[in-house]
mmCIF file of the protein (N, C-alpha, C, O) and its ligand, coordinates in Angstrom:
data_MODEL
# 
_entry.id   MODEL 
# 
loop_
_entity.id 
_entity.type 
_entity.pdbx_number_of_molecules 
1 polymer     1 
2 non-polymer 1 
# 
_entity_poly.entity_id                      1 
_entity_poly.type                           'polypeptide(L)' 
_entity_poly.nstd_linkage                   no 
_entity_poly.nstd_monomer                   no 
_entity_poly.pdbx_seq_one_letter_code       
;(UNK)(UNK)(UNK)(UNK)(UNK)(UNK)(UNK)(UNK)(UNK)(UNK)(UNK)(UNK)(UNK)(UNK)(UNK)(UNK)
(UNK)(UNK)(UNK)(UNK)(UNK)(UNK)(UNK)(UNK)(UNK)(UNK)(UNK)(UNK)(UNK)(UNK)(UNK)(UNK)
(UNK)(UNK)(UNK)(UNK)(UNK)(UNK)(UNK)(UNK)(UNK)(UNK)(UNK)(UNK)(UNK)(UNK)(UNK)(UNK)
(UNK)(UNK)(UNK)
;
_entity_poly.pdbx_seq_one_letter_code_can   XXXXXXXXXXXXXXXXXXXXXXXXXXXXXXXXXXXXXXXXXXXXXXXXXXX 
_entity_poly.pdbx_strand_id                 A 
# 
loop_
_entity_poly_seq.entity_id 
_entity_poly_seq.num 
_entity_poly_seq.mon_id 
_entity_poly_seq.hetero 
1 1  UNK n 
1 2  UNK n 
1 3  UNK n 
1 4  UNK n 
1 5  UNK n 
1 6  UNK n 
1 7  UNK n 
1 8  UNK n 
1 9  UNK n 
1 10 UNK n 
1 11 UNK n 
1 12 UNK n 
1 13 UNK n 
1 14 UNK n 
1 15 UNK n 
1 16 UNK n 
1 17 UNK n 
1 18 UNK n 
1 19 UNK n 
1 20 UNK n 
1 21 UNK n 
1 22 UNK n 
1 23 UNK n 
1 24 UNK n 
1 25 UNK n 
1 26 UNK n 
1 27 UNK n 
1 28 UNK n 
1 29 UNK n 
1 30 UNK n 
1 31 UNK n 
1 32 UNK n 
1 33 UNK n 
1 34 UNK n 
1 35 UNK n 
1 36 UNK n 
1 37 UNK n 
1 38 UNK n 
1 39 UNK n 
1 40 UNK n 
1 41 UNK n 
1 42 UNK n 
1 43 UNK n 
1 44 UNK n 
1 45 UNK n 
1 46 UNK n 
1 47 UNK n 
1 48 UNK n 
1 49 UNK n 
1 50 UNK n 
1 51 UNK n 
# 
loop_
_struct_asym.id 
_struct_asym.entity_id 
A 1 
B 2 
# 
loop_
_chem_comp.id 
_chem_comp.type 
_chem_comp.mon_nstd_flag 
UNK 'L-peptide linking' . 
ZN  non-polymer         . 
# 
_pdbx_entity_nonpoly.entity_id   2 
_pdbx_entity_nonpoly.name        ? 
_pdbx_entity_nonpoly.comp_id     ZN 
# 
_pdbx_nonpoly_scheme.asym_id         B 
_pdbx_nonpoly_scheme.entity_id       2 
_pdbx_nonpoly_scheme.mon_id          ZN 
_pdbx_nonpoly_scheme.ndb_seq_num     1 
_pdbx_nonpoly_scheme.pdb_seq_num     101 
_pdbx_nonpoly_scheme.auth_seq_num    101 
_pdbx_nonpoly_scheme.pdb_mon_id      ZN 
_pdbx_nonpoly_scheme.auth_mon_id     ZN 
_pdbx_nonpoly_scheme.pdb_strand_id   A 
_pdbx_nonpoly_scheme.pdb_ins_code    . 
# 
loop_
_atom_site.group_PDB 
_atom_site.id 
_atom_site.type_symbol 
_atom_site.label_atom_id 
_atom_site.label_alt_id 
_atom_site.label_comp_id 
_atom_site.label_asym_id 
_atom_site.label_entity_id 
_atom_site.label_seq_id 
_atom_site.pdbx_PDB_ins_code 
_atom_site.Cartn_x 
_atom_site.Cartn_y 
_atom_site.Cartn_z 
_atom_site.occupancy 
_atom_site.B_iso_or_equiv 
_atom_site.pdbx_formal_charge 
_atom_site.auth_seq_id 
_atom_site.auth_comp_id 
_atom_site.auth_asym_id 
_atom_site.auth_atom_id 
_atom_site.pdbx_PDB_model_num 
ATOM   1   N  N  . UNK A 1 1  ? -2.862 1.028   -5.690  1.00 0.00 ? 1   UNK A N  1 
ATOM   2   C  CA . UNK A 1 1  ? -1.455 0.744   -5.985  1.00 0.00 ? 1   UNK A CA 1 
ATOM   3   C  C  . UNK A 1 1  ? -1.057 -0.531  -5.246  1.00 0.00 ? 1   UNK A C  1 
ATOM   4   O  O  . UNK A 1 1  ? -1.003 -0.539  -4.016  1.00 0.00 ? 1   UNK A O  1 
ATOM   5   N  N  . UNK A 1 2  ? -0.782 -1.584  -5.965  1.00 0.00 ? 2   UNK A N  1 
ATOM   6   C  CA . UNK A 1 2  ? -0.475 -2.867  -5.351  1.00 0.00 ? 2   UNK A CA 1 
ATOM   7   C  C  . UNK A 1 2  ? 0.963  -2.902  -4.841  1.00 0.00 ? 2   UNK A C  1 
ATOM   8   O  O  . UNK A 1 2  ? 1.806  -2.101  -5.246  1.00 0.00 ? 2   UNK A O  1 
ATOM   9   N  N  . UNK A 1 3  ? 1.222  -3.852  -3.940  1.00 0.00 ? 3   UNK A N  1 
ATOM   10  C  CA . UNK A 1 3  ? 2.541  -3.965  -3.330  1.00 0.00 ? 3   UNK A CA 1 
ATOM   11  C  C  . UNK A 1 3  ? 2.892  -5.455  -3.235  1.00 0.00 ? 3   UNK A C  1 
ATOM   12  O  O  . UNK A 1 3  ? 2.048  -6.329  -3.435  1.00 0.00 ? 3   UNK A O  1 
ATOM   13  N  N  . UNK A 1 4  ? 4.148  -5.705  -2.927  1.00 0.00 ? 4   UNK A N  1 
ATOM   14  C  CA . UNK A 1 4  ? 4.596  -7.086  -2.765  1.00 0.00 ? 4   UNK A CA 1 
ATOM   15  C  C  . UNK A 1 4  ? 4.701  -7.414  -1.282  1.00 0.00 ? 4   UNK A C  1 
ATOM   16  O  O  . UNK A 1 4  ? 5.121  -6.575  -0.485  1.00 0.00 ? 4   UNK A O  1 
ATOM   17  N  N  . UNK A 1 5  ? 4.322  -8.631  -0.910  1.00 0.00 ? 5   UNK A N  1 
ATOM   18  C  CA . UNK A 1 5  ? 4.401  -9.034  0.493   1.00 0.00 ? 5   UNK A CA 1 
ATOM   19  C  C  . UNK A 1 5  ? 5.861  -9.087  0.940   1.00 0.00 ? 5   UNK A C  1 
ATOM   20  O  O  . UNK A 1 5  ? 6.694  -9.679  0.254   1.00 0.00 ? 5   UNK A O  1 
ATOM   21  N  N  . UNK A 1 6  ? 6.184  -8.467  2.100   1.00 0.00 ? 6   UNK A N  1 
ATOM   22  C  CA . UNK A 1 6  ? 7.560  -8.516  2.596   1.00 0.00 ? 6   UNK A CA 1 
ATOM   23  C  C  . UNK A 1 6  ? 7.903  -9.828  3.289   1.00 0.00 ? 6   UNK A C  1 
ATOM   24  O  O  . UNK A 1 6  ? 9.065  -10.062 3.623   1.00 0.00 ? 6   UNK A O  1 
ATOM   25  N  N  . UNK A 1 7  ? 6.922  -10.680 3.506   1.00 0.00 ? 7   UNK A N  1 
ATOM   26  C  CA . UNK A 1 7  ? 7.139  -11.908 4.288   1.00 0.00 ? 7   UNK A CA 1 
ATOM   27  C  C  . UNK A 1 7  ? 7.139  -13.171 3.441   1.00 0.00 ? 7   UNK A C  1 
ATOM   28  O  O  . UNK A 1 7  ? 7.616  -14.211 3.895   1.00 0.00 ? 7   UNK A O  1 
ATOM   29  N  N  . UNK A 1 8  ? 6.619  -13.106 2.229   1.00 0.00 ? 8   UNK A N  1 
ATOM   30  C  CA . UNK A 1 8  ? 6.565  -14.295 1.384   1.00 0.00 ? 8   UNK A CA 1 
ATOM   31  C  C  . UNK A 1 8  ? 6.657  -13.840 -0.070  1.00 0.00 ? 8   UNK A C  1 
ATOM   32  O  O  . UNK A 1 8  ? 6.610  -12.639 -0.335  1.00 0.00 ? 8   UNK A O  1 
ATOM   33  N  N  . UNK A 1 9  ? 6.784  -14.748 -0.997  1.00 0.00 ? 9   UNK A N  1 
ATOM   34  C  CA . UNK A 1 9  ? 7.012  -14.355 -2.401  1.00 0.00 ? 9   UNK A CA 1 
ATOM   35  C  C  . UNK A 1 9  ? 5.792  -13.773 -3.120  1.00 0.00 ? 9   UNK A C  1 
ATOM   36  O  O  . UNK A 1 9  ? 5.897  -13.396 -4.287  1.00 0.00 ? 9   UNK A O  1 
ATOM   37  N  N  . UNK A 1 10 ? 4.642  -13.692 -2.455  1.00 0.00 ? 10  UNK A N  1 
ATOM   38  C  CA . UNK A 1 10 ? 3.449  -13.198 -3.141  1.00 0.00 ? 10  UNK A CA 1 
ATOM   39  C  C  . UNK A 1 10 ? 3.645  -11.757 -3.614  1.00 0.00 ? 10  UNK A C  1 
ATOM   40  O  O  . UNK A 1 10 ? 4.144  -10.912 -2.872  1.00 0.00 ? 10  UNK A O  1 
ATOM   41  N  N  . UNK A 1 11 ? 3.252  -11.496 -4.836  1.00 0.00 ? 11  UNK A N  1 
ATOM   42  C  CA . UNK A 1 11 ? 3.397  -10.166 -5.424  1.00 0.00 ? 11  UNK A CA 1 
ATOM   43  C  C  . UNK A 1 11 ? 2.040  -9.619  -5.828  1.00 0.00 ? 11  UNK A C  1 
ATOM   44  O  O  . UNK A 1 11 ? 1.053  -10.350 -5.910  1.00 0.00 ? 11  UNK A O  1 
ATOM   45  N  N  . UNK A 1 12 ? 2.013  -8.312  -6.081  1.00 0.00 ? 12  UNK A N  1 
ATOM   46  C  CA . UNK A 1 12 ? 0.826  -7.663  -6.616  1.00 0.00 ? 12  UNK A CA 1 
ATOM   47  C  C  . UNK A 1 12 ? -0.371 -7.804  -5.683  1.00 0.00 ? 12  UNK A C  1 
ATOM   48  O  O  . UNK A 1 12 ? -1.480 -8.111  -6.121  1.00 0.00 ? 12  UNK A O  1 
ATOM   49  N  N  . UNK A 1 13 ? -0.133 -7.573  -4.378  1.00 0.00 ? 13  UNK A N  1 
ATOM   50  C  CA . UNK A 1 13 ? -1.206 -7.623  -3.384  1.00 0.00 ? 13  UNK A CA 1 
ATOM   51  C  C  . UNK A 1 13 ? -1.972 -6.302  -3.427  1.00 0.00 ? 13  UNK A C  1 
ATOM   52  O  O  . UNK A 1 13 ? -1.379 -5.226  -3.346  1.00 0.00 ? 13  UNK A O  1 
ATOM   53  N  N  . UNK A 1 14 ? -3.280 -6.396  -3.556  1.00 0.00 ? 14  UNK A N  1 
ATOM   54  C  CA . UNK A 1 14 ? -4.114 -5.196  -3.630  1.00 0.00 ? 14  UNK A CA 1 
ATOM   55  C  C  . UNK A 1 14 ? -4.359 -4.640  -2.231  1.00 0.00 ? 14  UNK A C  1 
ATOM   56  O  O  . UNK A 1 14 ? -4.519 -5.415  -1.288  1.00 0.00 ? 14  UNK A O  1 
ATOM   57  N  N  . UNK A 1 15 ? -4.394 -3.309  -2.072  1.00 0.00 ? 15  UNK A N  1 
ATOM   58  C  CA . UNK A 1 15 ? -4.654 -2.727  -0.754  1.00 0.00 ? 15  UNK A CA 1 
ATOM   59  C  C  . UNK A 1 15 ? -6.093 -3.001  -0.311  1.00 0.00 ? 15  UNK A C  1 
ATOM   60  O  O  . UNK A 1 15 ? -7.013 -3.037  -1.129  1.00 0.00 ? 15  UNK A O  1 
ATOM   61  N  N  . UNK A 1 16 ? -6.267 -3.194  1.004   1.00 0.00 ? 16  UNK A N  1 
ATOM   62  C  CA . UNK A 1 16 ? -7.609 -3.410  1.548   1.00 0.00 ? 16  UNK A CA 1 
ATOM   63  C  C  . UNK A 1 16 ? -8.241 -2.109  1.993   1.00 0.00 ? 16  UNK A C  1 
ATOM   64  O  O  . UNK A 1 16 ? -9.458 -2.024  2.158   1.00 0.00 ? 16  UNK A O  1 
ATOM   65  N  N  . UNK A 1 17 ? -7.403 -1.084  2.189   1.00 0.00 ? 17  UNK A N  1 
ATOM   66  C  CA . UNK A 1 17 ? -7.957 0.224   2.493   1.00 0.00 ? 17  UNK A CA 1 
ATOM   67  C  C  . UNK A 1 17 ? -6.936 1.295   2.127   1.00 0.00 ? 17  UNK A C  1 
ATOM   68  O  O  . UNK A 1 17 ? -5.733 1.039   2.087   1.00 0.00 ? 17  UNK A O  1 
ATOM   69  N  N  . UNK A 1 18 ? -7.434 2.494   1.863   1.00 0.00 ? 18  UNK A N  1 
ATOM   70  C  CA . UNK A 1 18 ? -6.573 3.617   1.512   1.00 0.00 ? 18  UNK A CA 1 
ATOM   71  C  C  . UNK A 1 18 ? -6.981 4.813   2.352   1.00 0.00 ? 18  UNK A C  1 
ATOM   72  O  O  . UNK A 1 18 ? -8.163 5.140   2.460   1.00 0.00 ? 18  UNK A O  1 
ATOM   73  N  N  . UNK A 1 19 ? -5.980 5.467   2.948   1.00 0.00 ? 19  UNK A N  1 
ATOM   74  C  CA . UNK A 1 19 ? -6.231 6.666   3.742   1.00 0.00 ? 19  UNK A CA 1 
ATOM   75  C  C  . UNK A 1 19 ? -5.422 7.807   3.156   1.00 0.00 ? 19  UNK A C  1 
ATOM   76  O  O  . UNK A 1 19 ? -4.228 7.668   2.886   1.00 0.00 ? 19  UNK A O  1 
ATOM   77  N  N  . UNK A 1 20 ? -6.092 8.944   2.961   1.00 0.00 ? 20  UNK A N  1 
ATOM   78  C  CA . UNK A 1 20 ? -5.377 10.106  2.440   1.00 0.00 ? 20  UNK A CA 1 
ATOM   79  C  C  . UNK A 1 20 ? -5.367 11.213  3.487   1.00 0.00 ? 20  UNK A C  1 
ATOM   80  O  O  . UNK A 1 20 ? -6.368 11.472  4.153   1.00 0.00 ? 20  UNK A O  1 
ATOM   81  N  N  . UNK A 1 21 ? -4.220 11.853  3.613   1.00 0.00 ? 21  UNK A N  1 
ATOM   82  C  CA . UNK A 1 21 ? -4.064 12.953  4.554   1.00 0.00 ? 21  UNK A CA 1 
ATOM   83  C  C  . UNK A 1 21 ? -3.166 13.991  3.893   1.00 0.00 ? 21  UNK A C  1 
ATOM   84  O  O  . UNK A 1 21 ? -1.942 13.853  3.882   1.00 0.00 ? 21  UNK A O  1 
ATOM   85  N  N  . UNK A 1 22 ? -3.780 15.019  3.350   1.00 0.00 ? 22  UNK A N  1 
ATOM   86  C  CA . UNK A 1 22 ? -2.991 16.021  2.651   1.00 0.00 ? 22  UNK A CA 1 
ATOM   87  C  C  . UNK A 1 22 ? -2.339 15.419  1.426   1.00 0.00 ? 22  UNK A C  1 
ATOM   88  O  O  . UNK A 1 22 ? -3.015 14.888  0.545   1.00 0.00 ? 22  UNK A O  1 
ATOM   89  N  N  . UNK A 1 23 ? -1.008 15.506  1.376   1.00 0.00 ? 23  UNK A N  1 
ATOM   90  C  CA . UNK A 1 23 ? -0.277 14.958  0.231   1.00 0.00 ? 23  UNK A CA 1 
ATOM   91  C  C  . UNK A 1 23 ? 0.203  13.540  0.507   1.00 0.00 ? 23  UNK A C  1 
ATOM   92  O  O  . UNK A 1 23 ? 0.859  12.931  -0.338  1.00 0.00 ? 23  UNK A O  1 
ATOM   93  N  N  . UNK A 1 24 ? -0.125 13.003  1.702   1.00 0.00 ? 24  UNK A N  1 
ATOM   94  C  CA . UNK A 1 24 ? 0.298  11.642  2.042   1.00 0.00 ? 24  UNK A CA 1 
ATOM   95  C  C  . UNK A 1 24 ? -0.855 10.675  1.809   1.00 0.00 ? 24  UNK A C  1 
ATOM   96  O  O  . UNK A 1 24 ? -2.007 10.983  2.115   1.00 0.00 ? 24  UNK A O  1 
ATOM   97  N  N  . UNK A 1 25 ? -0.539 9.516   1.270   1.00 0.00 ? 25  UNK A N  1 
ATOM   98  C  CA . UNK A 1 25 ? -1.534 8.463   1.123   1.00 0.00 ? 25  UNK A CA 1 
ATOM   99  C  C  . UNK A 1 25 ? -0.977 7.197   1.750   1.00 0.00 ? 25  UNK A C  1 
ATOM   100 O  O  . UNK A 1 25 ? 0.169  6.819   1.507   1.00 0.00 ? 25  UNK A O  1 
ATOM   101 N  N  . UNK A 1 26 ? -1.808 6.543   2.565   1.00 0.00 ? 26  UNK A N  1 
ATOM   102 C  CA . UNK A 1 26 ? -1.421 5.295   3.219   1.00 0.00 ? 26  UNK A CA 1 
ATOM   103 C  C  . UNK A 1 26 ? -2.273 4.165   2.672   1.00 0.00 ? 26  UNK A C  1 
ATOM   104 O  O  . UNK A 1 26 ? -3.488 4.297   2.525   1.00 0.00 ? 26  UNK A O  1 
ATOM   105 N  N  . UNK A 1 27 ? -1.622 3.061   2.377   1.00 0.00 ? 27  UNK A N  1 
ATOM   106 C  CA . UNK A 1 27 ? -2.336 1.865   1.954   1.00 0.00 ? 27  UNK A CA 1 
ATOM   107 C  C  . UNK A 1 27 ? -2.096 0.764   2.972   1.00 0.00 ? 27  UNK A C  1 
ATOM   108 O  O  . UNK A 1 27 ? -0.973 0.566   3.436   1.00 0.00 ? 27  UNK A O  1 
ATOM   109 N  N  . UNK A 1 28 ? -3.171 0.042   3.317   1.00 0.00 ? 28  UNK A N  1 
ATOM   110 C  CA . UNK A 1 28 ? -3.053 -1.111  4.208   1.00 0.00 ? 28  UNK A CA 1 
ATOM   111 C  C  . UNK A 1 28 ? -3.262 -2.372  3.383   1.00 0.00 ? 28  UNK A C  1 
ATOM   112 O  O  . UNK A 1 28 ? -4.196 -2.473  2.587   1.00 0.00 ? 28  UNK A O  1 
ATOM   113 N  N  . UNK A 1 29 ? -2.377 -3.319  3.595   1.00 0.00 ? 29  UNK A N  1 
ATOM   114 C  CA . UNK A 1 29 ? -2.398 -4.563  2.813   1.00 0.00 ? 29  UNK A CA 1 
ATOM   115 C  C  . UNK A 1 29 ? -2.507 -5.765  3.741   1.00 0.00 ? 29  UNK A C  1 
ATOM   116 O  O  . UNK A 1 29 ? -2.013 -5.733  4.868   1.00 0.00 ? 29  UNK A O  1 
ATOM   117 N  N  . UNK A 1 30 ? -3.152 -6.821  3.267   1.00 0.00 ? 30  UNK A N  1 
ATOM   118 C  CA . UNK A 1 30 ? -3.145 -8.095  3.977   1.00 0.00 ? 30  UNK A CA 1 
ATOM   119 C  C  . UNK A 1 30 ? -2.885 -9.191  2.950   1.00 0.00 ? 30  UNK A C  1 
ATOM   120 O  O  . UNK A 1 30 ? -3.646 -9.370  2.000   1.00 0.00 ? 30  UNK A O  1 
ATOM   121 N  N  . UNK A 1 31 ? -1.801 -9.913  3.162   1.00 0.00 ? 31  UNK A N  1 
ATOM   122 C  CA . UNK A 1 31 ? -1.406 -10.950 2.227   1.00 0.00 ? 31  UNK A CA 1 
ATOM   123 C  C  . UNK A 1 31 ? -2.345 -12.148 2.341   1.00 0.00 ? 31  UNK A C  1 
ATOM   124 O  O  . UNK A 1 31 ? -2.584 -12.668 3.431   1.00 0.00 ? 31  UNK A O  1 
ATOM   125 N  N  . UNK A 1 32 ? -2.870 -12.573 1.193   1.00 0.00 ? 32  UNK A N  1 
ATOM   126 C  CA . UNK A 1 32 ? -3.754 -13.740 1.185   1.00 0.00 ? 32  UNK A CA 1 
ATOM   127 C  C  . UNK A 1 32 ? -2.954 -15.033 1.281   1.00 0.00 ? 32  UNK A C  1 
ATOM   128 O  O  . UNK A 1 32 ? -3.519 -16.100 1.518   1.00 0.00 ? 32  UNK A O  1 
ATOM   129 N  N  . UNK A 1 33 ? -1.646 -14.939 1.100   1.00 0.00 ? 33  UNK A N  1 
ATOM   130 C  CA . UNK A 1 33 ? -0.810 -16.129 1.142   1.00 0.00 ? 33  UNK A CA 1 
ATOM   131 C  C  . UNK A 1 33 ? -0.382 -16.483 2.558   1.00 0.00 ? 33  UNK A C  1 
ATOM   132 O  O  . UNK A 1 33 ? -0.547 -17.628 2.979   1.00 0.00 ? 33  UNK A O  1 
ATOM   133 N  N  . UNK A 1 34 ? 0.170  -15.518 3.309   1.00 0.00 ? 34  UNK A N  1 
ATOM   134 C  CA . UNK A 1 34 ? 0.717  -15.784 4.634   1.00 0.00 ? 34  UNK A CA 1 
ATOM   135 C  C  . UNK A 1 34 ? -0.021 -15.044 5.744   1.00 0.00 ? 34  UNK A C  1 
ATOM   136 O  O  . UNK A 1 34 ? 0.235  -15.287 6.923   1.00 0.00 ? 34  UNK A O  1 
ATOM   137 N  N  . UNK A 1 35 ? -0.932 -14.144 5.383   1.00 0.00 ? 35  UNK A N  1 
ATOM   138 C  CA . UNK A 1 35 ? -1.713 -13.437 6.389   1.00 0.00 ? 35  UNK A CA 1 
ATOM   139 C  C  . UNK A 1 35 ? -1.028 -12.219 6.972   1.00 0.00 ? 35  UNK A C  1 
ATOM   140 O  O  . UNK A 1 35 ? -1.578 -11.563 7.855   1.00 0.00 ? 35  UNK A O  1 
ATOM   141 N  N  . UNK A 1 36 ? 0.170  -11.906 6.489   1.00 0.00 ? 36  UNK A N  1 
ATOM   142 C  CA . UNK A 1 36 ? 0.887  -10.740 7.002   1.00 0.00 ? 36  UNK A CA 1 
ATOM   143 C  C  . UNK A 1 36 ? 0.144  -9.449  6.642   1.00 0.00 ? 36  UNK A C  1 
ATOM   144 O  O  . UNK A 1 36 ? -0.382 -9.309  5.538   1.00 0.00 ? 36  UNK A O  1 
ATOM   145 N  N  . UNK A 1 37 ? 0.112  -8.509  7.597   1.00 0.00 ? 37  UNK A N  1 
ATOM   146 C  CA . UNK A 1 37 ? -0.514 -7.211  7.374   1.00 0.00 ? 37  UNK A CA 1 
ATOM   147 C  C  . UNK A 1 37 ? 0.565  -6.145  7.448   1.00 0.00 ? 37  UNK A C  1 
ATOM   148 O  O  . UNK A 1 37 ? 1.385  -6.144  8.367   1.00 0.00 ? 37  UNK A O  1 
ATOM   149 N  N  . UNK A 1 38 ? 0.563  -5.244  6.487   1.00 0.00 ? 38  UNK A N  1 
ATOM   150 C  CA . UNK A 1 38 ? 1.539  -4.145  6.505   1.00 0.00 ? 38  UNK A CA 1 
ATOM   151 C  C  . UNK A 1 38 ? 0.905  -2.930  5.845   1.00 0.00 ? 38  UNK A C  1 
ATOM   152 O  O  . UNK A 1 38 ? -0.134 -3.018  5.190   1.00 0.00 ? 38  UNK A O  1 
ATOM   153 N  N  . UNK A 1 39 ? 1.558  -1.807  6.037   1.00 0.00 ? 39  UNK A N  1 
ATOM   154 C  CA . UNK A 1 39 ? 1.053  -0.574  5.445   1.00 0.00 ? 39  UNK A CA 1 
ATOM   155 C  C  . UNK A 1 39 ? 2.200  0.183   4.803   1.00 0.00 ? 39  UNK A C  1 
ATOM   156 O  O  . UNK A 1 39 ? 3.366  -0.004  5.150   1.00 0.00 ? 39  UNK A O  1 
ATOM   157 N  N  . UNK A 1 40 ? 1.845  1.032   3.868   1.00 0.00 ? 40  UNK A N  1 
ATOM   158 C  CA . UNK A 1 40 ? 2.835  1.878   3.223   1.00 0.00 ? 40  UNK A CA 1 
ATOM   159 C  C  . UNK A 1 40 ? 2.347  3.320   3.273   1.00 0.00 ? 40  UNK A C  1 
ATOM   160 O  O  . UNK A 1 40 ? 1.144  3.584   3.293   1.00 0.00 ? 40  UNK A O  1 
ATOM   161 N  N  . UNK A 1 41 ? 3.290  4.237   3.292   1.00 0.00 ? 41  UNK A N  1 
ATOM   162 C  CA . UNK A 1 41 ? 2.975  5.655   3.206   1.00 0.00 ? 41  UNK A CA 1 
ATOM   163 C  C  . UNK A 1 41 ? 3.712  6.229   2.013   1.00 0.00 ? 41  UNK A C  1 
ATOM   164 O  O  . UNK A 1 41 ? 4.914  6.024   1.847   1.00 0.00 ? 41  UNK A O  1 
ATOM   165 N  N  . UNK A 1 42 ? 2.975  6.947   1.188   1.00 0.00 ? 42  UNK A N  1 
ATOM   166 C  CA . UNK A 1 42 ? 3.593  7.537   0.017   1.00 0.00 ? 42  UNK A CA 1 
ATOM   167 C  C  . UNK A 1 42 ? 3.234  9.015   -0.043  1.00 0.00 ? 42  UNK A C  1 
ATOM   168 O  O  . UNK A 1 42 ? 2.169  9.439   0.406   1.00 0.00 ? 42  UNK A O  1 
ATOM   169 N  N  . UNK A 1 43 ? 4.152  9.781   -0.611  1.00 0.00 ? 43  UNK A N  1 
ATOM   170 C  CA . UNK A 1 43 ? 3.921  11.196  -0.841  1.00 0.00 ? 43  UNK A CA 1 
ATOM   171 C  C  . UNK A 1 43 ? 3.347  11.346  -2.243  1.00 0.00 ? 43  UNK A C  1 
ATOM   172 O  O  . UNK A 1 43 ? 4.024  11.069  -3.233  1.00 0.00 ? 43  UNK A O  1 
ATOM   173 N  N  . UNK A 1 44 ? 2.098  11.786  -2.320  1.00 0.00 ? 44  UNK A N  1 
ATOM   174 C  CA . UNK A 1 44 ? 1.453  11.889  -3.619  1.00 0.00 ? 44  UNK A CA 1 
ATOM   175 C  C  . UNK A 1 44 ? 2.205  12.810  -4.568  1.00 0.00 ? 44  UNK A C  1 
ATOM   176 O  O  . UNK A 1 44 ? 2.159  12.618  -5.783  1.00 0.00 ? 44  UNK A O  1 
ATOM   177 N  N  . UNK A 1 45 ? 2.894  13.800  -4.032  1.00 0.00 ? 45  UNK A N  1 
ATOM   178 C  CA . UNK A 1 45 ? 3.621  14.731  -4.878  1.00 0.00 ? 45  UNK A CA 1 
ATOM   179 C  C  . UNK A 1 45 ? 4.645  14.028  -5.737  1.00 0.00 ? 45  UNK A C  1 
ATOM   180 O  O  . UNK A 1 45 ? 4.917  14.450  -6.861  1.00 0.00 ? 45  UNK A O  1 
ATOM   181 N  N  . UNK A 1 46 ? 5.224  12.938  -5.204  1.00 0.00 ? 46  UNK A N  1 
ATOM   182 C  CA . UNK A 1 46 ? 6.243  12.194  -5.919  1.00 0.00 ? 46  UNK A CA 1 
ATOM   183 C  C  . UNK A 1 46 ? 5.652  11.444  -7.111  1.00 0.00 ? 46  UNK A C  1 
ATOM   184 O  O  . UNK A 1 46 ? 6.375  11.038  -8.021  1.00 0.00 ? 46  UNK A O  1 
ATOM   185 N  N  . UNK A 1 47 ? 4.332  11.266  -7.095  1.00 0.00 ? 47  UNK A N  1 
ATOM   186 C  CA . UNK A 1 47 ? 3.677  10.552  -8.167  1.00 0.00 ? 47  UNK A CA 1 
ATOM   187 C  C  . UNK A 1 47 ? 2.861  11.477  -9.062  1.00 0.00 ? 47  UNK A C  1 
ATOM   188 O  O  . UNK A 1 47 ? 2.189  11.030  -9.991  1.00 0.00 ? 47  UNK A O  1 
ATOM   189 N  N  . UNK A 1 48 ? 2.929  12.757  -8.773  1.00 0.00 ? 48  UNK A N  1 
ATOM   190 C  CA . UNK A 1 48 ? 2.210  13.727  -9.603  1.00 0.00 ? 48  UNK A CA 1 
ATOM   191 C  C  . UNK A 1 48 ? 0.701  13.639  -9.461  1.00 0.00 ? 48  UNK A C  1 
ATOM   192 O  O  . UNK A 1 48 ? -0.032 13.999  -10.382 1.00 0.00 ? 48  UNK A O  1 
ATOM   193 N  N  . UNK A 1 49 ? 0.222  13.155  -8.293  1.00 0.00 ? 49  UNK A N  1 
ATOM   194 C  CA . UNK A 1 49 ? -1.210 12.976  -8.093  1.00 0.00 ? 49  UNK A CA 1 
ATOM   195 C  C  . UNK A 1 49 ? -1.806 14.024  -7.174  1.00 0.00 ? 49  UNK A C  1 
ATOM   196 O  O  . UNK A 1 49 ? -3.021 14.042  -6.975  1.00 0.00 ? 49  UNK A O  1 
ATOM   197 N  N  . UNK A 1 50 ? -0.989 14.892  -6.611  1.00 0.00 ? 50  UNK A N  1 
ATOM   198 C  CA . UNK A 1 50 ? -1.485 15.852  -5.639  1.00 0.00 ? 50  UNK A CA 1 
ATOM   199 C  C  . UNK A 1 50 ? -2.547 16.747  -6.262  1.00 0.00 ? 50  UNK A C  1 
ATOM   200 O  O  . UNK A 1 50 ? -2.372 17.250  -7.372  1.00 0.00 ? 50  UNK A O  1 
ATOM   201 N  N  . UNK A 1 51 ? -3.639 16.942  -5.549  1.00 0.00 ? 51  UNK A N  1 
ATOM   202 C  CA . UNK A 1 51 ? -4.744 17.747  -6.077  1.00 0.00 ? 51  UNK A CA 1 
ATOM   203 C  C  . UNK A 1 51 ? -4.377 19.230  -6.061  1.00 0.00 ? 51  UNK A C  1 
ATOM   204 O  O  . UNK A 1 51 ? -5.180 20.069  -6.468  1.00 0.00 ? 51  UNK A O  1 
HETATM 205 ZN ZN . ZN  B 2 .  ? 2.711  -13.038 2.346   1.00 0.00 2 101 ZN  A ZN 1 
# 
């Protein structure tokens, strides 16, 4: 699941790693434009992906 960089206009940044813990999934991103690193946490239940 791609995300937009919060520090520059770059969009559709692909995650460099994904961590799953129960119904939570974390994605780590690194912007190729400005080098900013950020992560997101999502509840899989909200996306209908929970196993
Ligand atoms: Zn950026």
